[in-house]
C-alpha positions as CSV (number, residue, x, y, z in Angstrom):
1,M,30.2,-4.2,151.3
2,S,31.3,-4.2,155.0
3,K,33.5,-1.6,156.5
4,T,36.3,-4.1,157.1
5,K,36.2,-5.4,153.7
6,T,36.0,-1.9,152.1
7,F,39.2,-0.7,154.3
8,I,41.2,-3.8,153.2
9,K,40.2,-2.8,149.3
10,N,41.4,0.5,150.0
11,L,44.5,-0.7,151.4
12,G,47.6,0.6,149.3
13,P,49.3,3.8,149.6
14,G,49.3,4.0,153.3
15,L,50.6,0.2,153.4
16,L,53.1,1.1,150.8
17,F,54.1,4.2,153.2
18,A,54.5,2.1,156.3
19,S,56.6,-0.6,154.5
20,M,59.0,2.1,153.4
21,A,59.0,4.0,156.7
22,I,59.9,0.8,158.5
23,G,63.3,0.3,157.4
24,T,66.6,2.5,158.2
25,S,64.8,4.8,160.7
26,H,63.3,1.8,162.5
27,L,65.6,-1.2,162.7
28,V,68.9,0.9,162.5
29,L,68.1,4.2,164.3
30,S,65.4,3.3,166.9
31,T,67.3,0.0,168.0
32,K,70.4,2.4,168.1
33,A,68.4,4.8,169.9
34,G,67.2,2.5,172.6
35,A,70.5,0.5,173.0
36,Q,72.7,3.6,173.5
37,Y,70.5,6.3,175.1
38,G,67.6,4.2,176.6
39,W,63.7,4.7,176.9
40,I,64.2,8.6,176.9
41,M,64.7,8.6,173.1
42,V,60.8,7.4,172.6
43,I,60.3,11.3,173.5
44,P,62.1,12.6,170.2
45,I,60.5,9.4,168.2
46,I,57.1,10.6,169.3
47,L,57.4,14.2,168.7
48,A,59.0,13.9,165.2
49,N,56.0,11.5,164.3
50,I,53.5,14.1,165.7
51,F,55.1,17.1,164.0
52,K,55.7,15.5,160.6
53,Y,52.3,14.2,160.3
54,P,50.6,16.9,158.5
55,F,53.2,16.8,156.0
56,F,52.2,13.4,154.8
57,E,48.6,13.9,155.3
58,F,48.5,16.8,152.9
59,G,49.9,14.5,150.2
60,V,46.8,12.2,150.5
61,R,44.3,15.0,150.9
62,Y,45.9,17.1,148.2
63,T,45.8,14.1,145.3
64,H,42.4,12.9,146.5
65,L,40.8,16.2,145.9
66,T,42.7,17.3,142.7
67,N,43.8,14.2,141.1
68,K,47.1,15.6,140.7
69,T,50.2,14.9,142.4
70,L,51.9,16.8,145.3
71,I,54.7,17.8,142.4
72,E,52.3,19.0,139.9
73,G,51.2,21.2,143.0
74,Y,54.6,22.6,143.4
75,R,54.7,23.4,139.7
76,N,51.2,25.2,139.8
77,R,52.8,27.5,143.0
78,G,55.8,28.2,140.7
79,K,58.8,26.8,138.6
80,G,60.9,27.7,141.6
81,Y,59.2,25.2,144.1
82,L,59.5,22.6,141.2
83,W,63.1,23.1,140.9
84,F,63.9,23.3,144.5
85,Y,62.2,19.8,144.9
86,A,64.0,18.5,141.9
87,S,67.4,19.3,143.8
88,I,66.4,17.6,146.7
89,T,65.4,14.5,145.0
90,L,68.7,14.4,143.1
91,V,70.6,14.6,146.1
92,T,68.3,11.9,147.8
93,T,68.6,9.8,145.0
94,F,72.2,9.3,145.3
95,T,72.0,8.5,149.3
96,I,68.6,7.0,150.4
97,L,68.8,3.7,147.9
98,A,72.3,3.3,148.5
99,A,72.0,3.4,152.5
100,L,68.8,1.2,152.3
101,Y,70.7,-1.5,150.0
102,T,73.7,-1.5,152.2
103,V,71.8,-2.3,155.2
104,T,69.7,-5.1,153.6
105,A,72.9,-6.5,152.2
106,G,74.5,-6.6,155.3
107,L,71.6,-8.6,156.8
108,F,71.9,-11.0,153.7
109,I,75.6,-11.8,154.3
110,N,74.6,-12.5,158.1
111,L,71.4,-14.5,157.4
112,F,73.2,-16.9,155.0
113,K,76.7,-16.6,156.7
114,I,78.5,-15.6,153.5
115,S,82.1,-14.5,154.1
116,D,83.7,-14.1,150.9
117,I,81.3,-11.8,148.8
118,S,81.6,-8.0,149.3
119,I,78.6,-5.8,150.3
120,A,78.6,-4.3,147.0
121,H,78.1,-7.6,145.2
122,V,75.5,-8.6,147.7
123,A,74.0,-5.2,146.9
124,L,74.1,-5.9,143.1
125,G,71.9,-9.0,143.2
126,L,69.4,-7.4,145.2
127,F,69.2,-4.3,142.9
128,V,68.8,-7.0,139.9
129,L,66.2,-9.0,141.8
130,I,64.3,-6.1,142.9
131,S,64.6,-4.1,139.8
132,S,63.1,-7.1,138.0
133,L,60.0,-7.5,140.3
134,L,59.4,-3.9,139.8
135,I,59.5,-3.9,136.2
136,V,57.6,-7.2,135.8
137,G,55.1,-6.9,138.5
138,R,54.7,-3.1,138.7
139,Y,52.4,-1.3,141.3
140,R,49.9,-4.1,141.6
141,F,52.8,-6.9,142.4
142,L,54.1,-4.2,145.0
143,E,50.9,-3.8,146.8
144,N,49.6,-7.2,147.0
145,S,53.1,-8.5,148.1
146,L,53.5,-5.9,150.7
147,K,49.9,-6.6,152.3
148,F,51.6,-10.1,153.3
149,V,54.7,-8.9,154.2
150,V,54.1,-6.0,156.5
151,S,51.2,-8.1,158.1
152,I,53.9,-10.9,159.0
153,L,56.4,-8.4,160.0
154,F,54.0,-6.7,162.5
155,I,52.9,-10.1,164.1
156,A,56.6,-10.9,164.5
157,L,57.4,-7.8,165.9
158,I,54.8,-7.8,168.6
159,A,55.9,-11.5,169.5
160,T,59.6,-10.5,169.6
161,T,58.8,-7.3,171.7
162,A,56.6,-9.3,173.9
163,L,59.3,-12.0,174.5
164,V,62.1,-9.2,175.1
165,I,59.9,-7.6,177.9
166,L,58.9,-10.8,179.5
167,R,62.6,-11.9,179.9
168,G,63.3,-8.4,181.2
169,Q,65.9,-5.6,181.0
170,V,69.4,-6.8,180.7
171,E,71.7,-6.3,183.5
172,E,74.3,-3.2,183.8
173,V,78.0,-3.8,183.5
174,E,79.7,-2.5,186.5
175,N,80.3,1.2,186.8
176,F,78.0,1.9,183.7
177,S,77.9,5.6,182.5
178,P,74.8,6.7,180.6
179,T,75.8,8.1,177.1
180,P,75.2,11.8,177.0
181,I,72.6,13.0,174.7
182,F,73.2,16.8,174.4
183,N,76.9,16.7,173.4
184,E,77.8,17.2,169.7
185,A,77.7,13.2,169.1
186,G,74.3,12.9,170.7
187,I,72.7,15.8,169.2
188,L,73.9,14.8,165.5
189,F,72.3,11.4,166.4
190,L,69.3,13.0,167.5
191,I,68.9,15.0,164.3
192,G,69.7,11.8,162.3
193,L,66.8,10.1,164.1
194,M,64.2,12.8,163.7
195,G,65.3,13.4,160.1
196,W,64.5,10.0,159.0
197,M,61.4,9.4,161.6
198,P,59.0,8.2,160.4
199,T,60.6,8.6,157.1
200,T,61.8,11.8,155.0
201,V,59.4,14.4,154.4
202,E,60.1,14.5,150.7
203,A,58.4,11.0,150.6
204,S,55.0,13.1,150.9
205,S,55.0,13.4,147.3
206,W,55.6,9.2,147.1
207,V,52.3,8.5,148.8
208,S,50.4,10.9,146.2
209,L,52.2,9.1,143.2
210,W,51.1,5.8,144.7
211,S,47.4,6.8,145.6
212,I,47.4,7.9,141.8
213,E,48.9,4.6,140.5
214,K,46.3,2.9,142.8
215,W,43.2,4.5,141.2
216,K,44.5,3.4,137.6
217,N,44.7,-0.4,139.0
218,K,41.1,-0.5,140.7
219,A,37.8,0.2,139.9
220,G,36.5,3.3,141.8
221,K,38.0,5.6,143.9
222,P,37.5,6.0,147.8
223,T,36.2,8.7,149.3
224,L,38.6,11.5,151.1
225,K,37.7,10.0,154.3
226,Q,38.6,6.5,153.4
227,S,41.7,7.4,152.0
228,L,42.7,9.4,155.2
229,Q,41.8,6.4,157.3
230,E,44.1,4.0,155.2
231,F,47.0,6.6,155.2
232,N,46.4,7.1,158.9
233,T,46.4,3.3,159.9
234,G,49.8,3.0,158.0
235,Y,51.1,6.1,159.6
236,F,50.2,4.8,163.3
237,L,51.7,1.6,162.3
238,T,55.0,2.9,161.6
239,A,55.1,5.0,164.8
240,L,54.0,1.9,166.8
241,L,56.7,-0.3,165.5
242,A,59.4,2.4,165.8
243,I,58.5,2.2,169.7
244,F,58.9,-1.4,169.7
245,F,62.2,-1.3,167.9
246,L,63.5,1.1,170.6
247,I,62.1,-0.9,173.2
248,I,64.1,-3.9,172.1
249,G,67.3,-1.7,171.9
250,W,66.7,-0.5,175.3
251,M,65.9,-3.7,177.0
252,T,68.5,-6.0,175.4
253,L,71.7,-3.5,175.1
254,Y,71.4,-0.3,177.2
255,G,73.8,-0.6,180.1
256,T,76.0,-2.9,178.5
257,N,78.5,-0.4,176.9
258,T,77.8,-2.1,173.3
259,Q,78.3,0.1,170.5
260,L,76.5,-0.7,167.3
261,S,78.8,-0.7,164.3
262,G,78.5,1.6,161.3
263,N,79.8,-1.5,159.4
264,A,76.8,-3.1,157.7
265,V,77.9,-6.8,158.1
266,T,79.0,-6.4,161.8
267,F,75.7,-4.2,162.4
268,A,73.5,-7.0,161.1
269,D,75.4,-9.5,163.0
270,Q,74.8,-7.5,166.4
271,V,71.3,-7.0,165.6
272,V,70.5,-10.4,165.0
273,S,72.4,-11.6,168.3
274,L,71.0,-9.0,170.6
275,F,67.7,-10.8,169.6
276,T,68.9,-14.3,170.0
277,T,71.2,-13.9,173.2
278,H,68.0,-12.2,174.8
279,I,65.5,-14.7,173.7
280,G,67.2,-17.9,172.9
281,S,69.2,-19.2,169.9
282,W,66.1,-21.0,168.5
283,A,64.7,-17.7,167.5
284,Y,67.7,-16.9,165.1
285,V,66.0,-17.5,161.9
286,F,62.9,-16.1,162.7
287,I,64.6,-12.8,163.8
288,A,67.0,-13.0,161.0
289,V,64.4,-13.4,158.4
290,S,62.1,-10.8,159.9
291,A,64.8,-8.2,159.8
292,F,65.7,-8.9,156.3
293,A,62.3,-8.9,155.1
294,T,62.0,-5.4,156.7
295,M,64.8,-4.1,154.9
296,F,64.2,-5.9,151.5
297,S,60.4,-4.3,151.5
298,T,61.5,-0.9,152.4
299,C,64.3,-1.2,149.3
300,M,61.4,-2.3,147.1
301,T,59.1,0.6,147.9
302,A,61.7,3.4,147.9
303,H,63.0,2.1,144.4
304,D,59.6,2.2,142.9
305,A,58.9,5.5,144.5
306,V,62.1,7.4,143.5
307,A,61.8,6.1,139.9
308,R,57.9,7.4,139.8
309,V,59.0,10.6,141.1
310,S,62.1,11.2,139.0
311,L,59.9,10.6,135.9
312,D,57.0,12.7,137.2
313,I,59.7,15.9,137.8
314,L,61.0,15.3,134.3
315,D,57.4,15.5,133.0
316,L,56.8,18.8,134.5
317,L,60.0,20.1,133.6
318,S,59.9,19.4,130.3
319,P,56.2,19.3,129.3
320,K,56.8,18.5,125.6
321,T,58.8,15.0,126.6
322,V,55.7,13.0,128.4
323,L,57.7,10.1,130.1
324,T,55.1,8.7,132.5
325,G,53.1,6.1,131.3
326,R,55.3,5.4,128.2
327,K,56.2,1.8,127.7
328,G,59.7,1.0,129.1
329,V,60.3,4.2,130.4
330,F,59.8,3.1,134.1
331,A,61.8,0.2,133.4
332,L,64.4,2.3,132.3
333,A,64.2,4.4,135.4
334,V,64.5,1.8,137.7
335,V,67.3,0.2,136.2
336,V,69.2,3.7,135.8
337,L,68.7,4.1,139.5
338,A,70.0,0.8,140.3
339,L,73.2,1.3,138.2
340,V,73.9,4.9,140.1
341,N,73.2,3.6,143.6
342,F,75.5,0.4,143.0
343,V,78.3,2.9,142.1
344,V,77.6,4.8,145.4
345,I,77.7,1.7,147.4
346,A,80.9,0.5,145.9
347,A,82.4,3.7,146.5
348,F,81.5,3.9,150.1
349,A,82.3,0.4,150.7
350,A,80.8,-1.3,153.9
351,N,80.6,1.9,155.7
352,M,76.7,2.2,156.1
353,G,77.2,4.8,158.7
354,E,78.4,7.7,156.5
355,L,75.8,7.1,153.7
356,V,72.8,6.9,156.6
357,A,74.3,10.2,158.3
358,L,74.5,12.0,154.7
359,A,71.2,10.7,154.0
360,T,69.5,11.7,157.0
361,G,71.2,15.1,157.3
362,V,70.2,16.2,153.7
363,S,66.6,15.3,154.6
364,F,66.4,17.0,157.9
365,V,67.7,20.1,156.9
366,F,65.3,20.5,154.0
367,A,62.1,19.0,155.9
368,P,60.7,22.3,156.9
369,I,60.9,24.0,153.6
370,I,59.0,20.8,152.0
371,G,56.5,21.1,154.8
372,Y,55.8,24.4,154.0
373,M,55.3,23.9,150.4
374,N,53.0,21.0,151.2
375,L,50.9,23.5,153.4
376,K,50.9,25.9,150.4
377,N,49.5,23.3,148.2
378,V,46.4,22.5,150.4
379,M,45.8,25.9,151.2
380,S,45.8,27.1,147.5
381,A,42.7,27.4,145.2
382,D,43.3,24.0,144.1
383,L,41.3,22.7,146.9
384,P,37.5,23.6,147.9
385,A,37.8,25.9,151.0
386,A,35.5,23.2,152.8
387,H,38.3,20.3,152.4
388,R,41.3,22.4,153.2
389,P,43.0,21.6,156.6
390,S,41.3,22.4,159.9
391,R,42.7,25.2,161.9
392,G,44.2,22.5,164.4
393,L,46.0,20.8,161.5
394,Q,47.4,24.1,160.3
395,L,48.6,25.0,163.5
396,L,50.2,21.6,164.2
397,T,51.9,22.2,160.6
398,Y,53.4,25.8,161.8
399,A,54.7,24.2,165.0
400,G,56.2,21.5,163.0
401,I,58.0,23.9,160.8
402,V,59.2,25.8,163.6
403,F,60.3,22.7,165.4
404,L,62.1,21.2,162.4
405,S,63.6,24.8,161.7
406,F,65.4,24.9,165.0
407,F,67.1,21.5,164.8
408,S,68.1,22.2,160.9
409,L,69.8,25.6,162.2
410,L,71.3,23.7,165.0
411,Y,72.7,20.9,162.7
412,F,74.2,23.9,160.4
413,W,75.8,25.7,163.4
414,M,77.5,22.0,164.5
415,V,78.5,20.9,161.3
416,I,80.1,24.3,160.0
417,F,81.3,25.7,163.2
């Protein structure tokens, strides 16, 4: 089998990671970063992707070498590790999916010009559709469908970015004053951007769960080198697309004093309009469908992952009650998550901004702790010494922990004082 065919065959966890990451952090936060603060925001985007890389890579490494999930590794380090991760999962369960579905519902309303249906009702329809797809299709459908969606999205975004660059940067309004980055609002936005760039650190365990699920569905297990190559491709793709979204926001809105709304429907209209105004009305359907596909695939992957993680945690906390693999239990987990997050969306109404701020804040504050937990896993006796991270990767991990800890402490200081 040729290297290309082998690579395509091994596509799965890294692809799902890319699909899940290219959502709110990219479409919402990267676009807003370029629109409000300009090209300079490429620096925190690149730094966040570099410093968080080891945390996610360890999920692939640990699972491949032990055939265990990162969450099982936490349990092996001590019950305290597992309970800590369980508490974070509980908090994010009520925020991440709600935020993603709210943005997606807003894009749907904008795409089809629906004015008489609320965000909550559209989100409910999306919950029903996506839950049905996950329950019926399971992992195999998720992987196969996303190979198509991510490929189309990548091509569409390259074309859109090229068109925006060819048209040139929008003309600044008279007396334009750049939005300050280092005031309270700017720093809080910066923390939110890095909190979900490329995605939340707790999602490292999602990658490990998808890896195990893929091996169940495929004959044979790839080598460690092949698994890391597949993940690295997906990771690089997420970083590159984040820069594409930033360029689009910067070249089409920076200097116009346009503020992107926190309301999901208004935001969706602004995003689609900034593309079509700059490129041409002929691009409306192309842009709207691409943006909706981006968020739809993100909702699907995140919903699947949170359901799997929740079941894995419950199994480890209560070993006598084995839930993972039992018929109907995964379906129940998917439905319960849909109902819980629908209630959250109904309570927050259309204010996407509050949901995203809450979700990104929680993720950012706990990121360095989860990063340290992942390092403990891969440096433990669970892994052969020859396959533990290199000295350089260990140093990058410590640098990432220090980097994220500094901003977490700054976030605490600003919120509390």
